[in-house]
N, C-alpha and C positions, 0 to 999 in steps of 0.2 A: 375686240370682243372677248370676254372671259370664256375660257374653255371649261366644259363641264367636268366636275369632279368625278372620276371613274371609281372612286372607292365606294364600297357597298356597306350600308348598314342593315343588319338583319334584325327583323322585328318578330319575335315569336308571339303568336296569339294576335296576329295582325288583323284578323277578321273580328276580334272582340271589341268590347266597348272602349276600353282606354287605348288598346293597341291600334285601332282604326283612327281615332282621334290624333294619336301621336304620329301616324303615318301622314295624316293631312298636314300637320304642323311641319314635319320633316320636308315634305314636298313644297310647302309654301315658303319655308324659311331658309332652306339649304339647297345645295346642288348635288347632294349625294345620290347615288343609286339606292333604292329601297327595295329590299326583298322580304317578303312575309313568309312565315312558316305557320301554318294553321291546319289542323285536321278536322275542323269544323265539329268538334265534340259539343260545343255549346255556342256555335255561331253559324252563319251561312255564307256561301260564296257571293251572295247578292250584295254583301258589305263592300265589295271591291267596285261594284257598279256605282255605289253611293259616293265611294271616295273619288271616282273618276268625275261624276257629276259635279262635285265641288272644286276638284282641282284641275280637271282637264287631262289628268295623267292616268295611264293604266298601270296596275301593280301586278308583278308576278308573284304567285303564291305557291309554295311547295307543300303539297297535302301529305305531311309526314307526322307520325307519332313521335314526339320527342323522347319517349321512353324506349324507342327502338333505336339503338346506336347505330347498327349496321345500316339501316335504311337513311338515317340522318347523315351519316358519313357520305353515303353514295349520293344523296340529293345535293350536297354542298360541294362535291368535287369540282364542278365547273363554274362556281360563282367567282366572279372576278374581283380581286382586291377586297376581300371581306375585312372591313376595318374595325367594326364594333358590332356588339350584340345588345339589343334592348329586350330584355326577357319578361314578358308578361304572362305567358301561356301557364296557367295553373288552375286547379279547381279552387273555387273561392266561397262556397256556401258554408257559413258557420254551422248552420243546422244540419246540413248533409254530413259535415265532417264529423259531427258528434255521433251521427248514426252510422257512418262508414269510415271509421278512422283509417283503416289499412288502405283503402282506396286513395285517400288523401296523402297519406305518407309515401305511398308507392309513386303516384303521379307527380306530386309536386317536387320530391327530392330526387327521384331518378332523372327527371327531365333536366333538372339543374345540374346534376353530376354529368350527364351526357353532354351538355352544352359546354362545360368546362373542358372535358376530353376533347371536343371539337375545337375549342379555342386554342388548346395546346397543339393539336395536329396541324391547324391552319395558321398558326401564329396570329390569332386575333387577340389584341391587347387591351381592348376597351370594352368594358361590360357594365351595363345599367341594370340593376336587379329591381324588380317590382316588389317592394315590401309593403308593410302595412302598420298602421297604428296599433293594430291588435297585438303586436308583439310586446307592448307595454303592460298589457293585462289591466287590472283594477289598481291604478296607481294611487299613492297617498296624497300627492300634491299635484295641482294643476296651475298653469298649463305645463305640458310635458316639454322637456327639451331632449336633444339628442343624447344627453348624458343620464337621463332618468332610467334608473335600473329597472330592468324587466321584472315584473311580478309574474306569478304563475299564469301560464297561457290558459285562456278560458275555453279554448276549443282546439282540436287537433289542427284545424286550418291555421290558427294563430301559431301553434307550436311548429308547424311546418315552415313558417315564415322565420321564426326564431332560429330553427336549425339551419335554414337556408342562408341566413345571414352569417351564422358561425362557419359554415362550409366555405363561404366566400372570403371571409376574414382569414381563415387558416390557409386557404389556397393562396391568397396574395402573399402571405408570409414566406411561403416556399417558392414563390415566382415573382421576384422583384421587378420584373418589367410589365407585369400584368396590373391593370388599373381598374378599379371598380367603384361605382357610386351606388349606394343602397338608398333608395327612395321610400321613405315611410309615409305613405299618403293616408289621409284620414278618410273621408267619405266622399268619393267623387260622385257627382250628380250632374243633371242637365243634359244637354245635347248641343251639337254645333249650332251656331247662331242662325245658319241657313235653315234649320229645320229639317235638313236632309239626311243627317246621321245622328243616331242616338243609342241608347241601351236597348238591346233586343235579345232576349233570352229565349232558347227553344222551349224551355219549360216555364212554369209559373215563376215570375220574378221573386228573388229572395230579398231584394233591397227595397227600401222604403219608397223612394220617389216613383220608379216605374209601377209599383203597386198602386200608389195614389193616382197616378194618371190613368192607368188601366181601370181602376175603379171608377173614376170620374167619367171615363168613356163608356162605361157599362159592359166592359169586356170581363171584368172580375167582380165578384161580390164585394160588399162594403169592406173597407179595410179594417184590420184588427191592429189596435195599438197594444203592443205586448207590455202590459204593466203600467199602472198609473200610480203606484205607491213607493216608487223609488225616493231616495233622499235628494230630490232636485226641486227646482222652483215650482214645477207644476206637476211633479210626480212621474214624468216620463223621461226616458233615457235622454242623455245629452251627447251630441255629436258635433264634430267639426266639418260641416258640409263644404265641399269646394268644387267649383265647376270643372267639368271634365277637360275643357279646353285649356284651362289654367294648369291642370295637371300634366296635359300633353306638352304644353310649352316648357314646363320644367324638365321633361325629359330631353327635349332638344337642347336646352341650355346645359344640362348635365353631360350630354355627350360632347358638346363643344368645350366644356370645362376640362374634361380629361384629355381630349384630343389635342387641345392646345396647352397641355401641361400647366394648368393653373392650380392643380391640387397641392395641398401641403403634405399629405400623405397619399400612399397608393389606394388606400381605402377611405372613402368619404361617405358620410351618412347625413342626410337631411330629412327633416319633417317637411312635409307638404300639406299645409292647411291654411285656413284663412286666419287662425288665432282666435276665432269666436266659436264658443259653444252654444248650440241651438237645440232646443228640445224637440220632441216629435210633434208635440201640439203646435209649437211655433212654426214648424215646417208646413203643418196643415193650413194654419191661418195664413201664411205667406201665399201658398198655392191658391187658396180661395180668393185672396185679394187681388193678385195679378191676373187670374184667369176669370174671375167673376163666376166661378163654379162653386156650387155648394157640395161639399164632400160628406157622403154618408160613411160613418166609421163607428166602430164599437170598441170597447176596452176588454182585453182578454187577460189571461194569466201571463206572468213573466215567462220569457223564452230562455231555455238552457243555453248557456254560452255567451249571453249578452253582457258586455261591460256596462256598468252603470252610467259613467260620464267620462268623456275624454275630449280634450282639444289641445291644439298645438301652440307651442312657441315657435314661430317660423323665422325668427331673426337670422339664424345661420344661413339658410336658403336665400333670404333676400340678399344678405352680405356677399356670400360667396358666389352664388349663381346669377347675381343681378336679376333675380326673379321677383315678380310682384303678381299676386292675384289680381285680375282686373274685373271679376264678376262677383256681385253680391247675391244674397239669397233670392231676391226678386228675379235677377236675370237667370238664375239656376232653374227656378220654377217655371218661368215663361218659356224658356227654351225647351224644357222637358215637355211641357204641354204642346208646344208647336210641333215637336216631333211626334208626339202621340196623335195629333189630329192629322198630321201627314200619313201615318201608317194605318190609322183605324179604318176599317171597312166603311165605305161610303154608303149612307143610307138613301 
């Protein structure tokens, strides 16, 4: 009988949307110990009950603010064999970042810098960074590849991701034994196929799909589509929506990729998307089709910070990580609705 791997993977933001789904995949696909760090600034401890209901395993969480280095250092003193970090924890609302830029720069960059200091102190050599397609800005040609030059960031949030990538790239140059993968994901949506875990924000959702599901459930007012006069096929913004479990699976494969020394360079960068651009109106139609719900929505003004259209070339991730998205738009919408029905107040 194989012995359990006693190496620990640290997941920051483990109670969050993508972090919790990645923990589920780590528990189901690997035998690593998994430790979460989350101070519940935009999540709840109940997430770990949901993870246990799906996997049958309890997760330890350290309630620590990553911007407090001393507290972080103290919390990790007794962690056994910390082998890798998957760093999700960050503020992520484009709109909020426009209104509160200093908050975003402080939180998103200070937390990353502290984790790199911790990696040095405890000799943690493997680091997966949660980046974003927003680093590309409004690009001139589509689909974007990993070599597409960055345009000007459209929001402070996007700028923190650009700076975060630069910090890691430069850090690796000075630490040749340190390995990192920067995962630029596009628009994660949907929920675990069990319907037991999904996106759950403490505040009003900032992302399209949870706003759709909560509007359909009568929790929120009718959805506002921000602009129908863009230069796209139906006037609404185009995004590359990808199922959250496919994103989570890519993080597991990325960790195995660097742990098993499959990298060509100590810094690797991958786009995580389906490769298909979908408009906001097409997302609405897909939701209505698979759920048989009629969605009330209205068209409003354009929203500051929004990129017009972006979608991925994901060939490199497929080739290097042996990763393939398994879920289409219908599965994304259906799983999101299944989750919404599960958490909606029973009438």
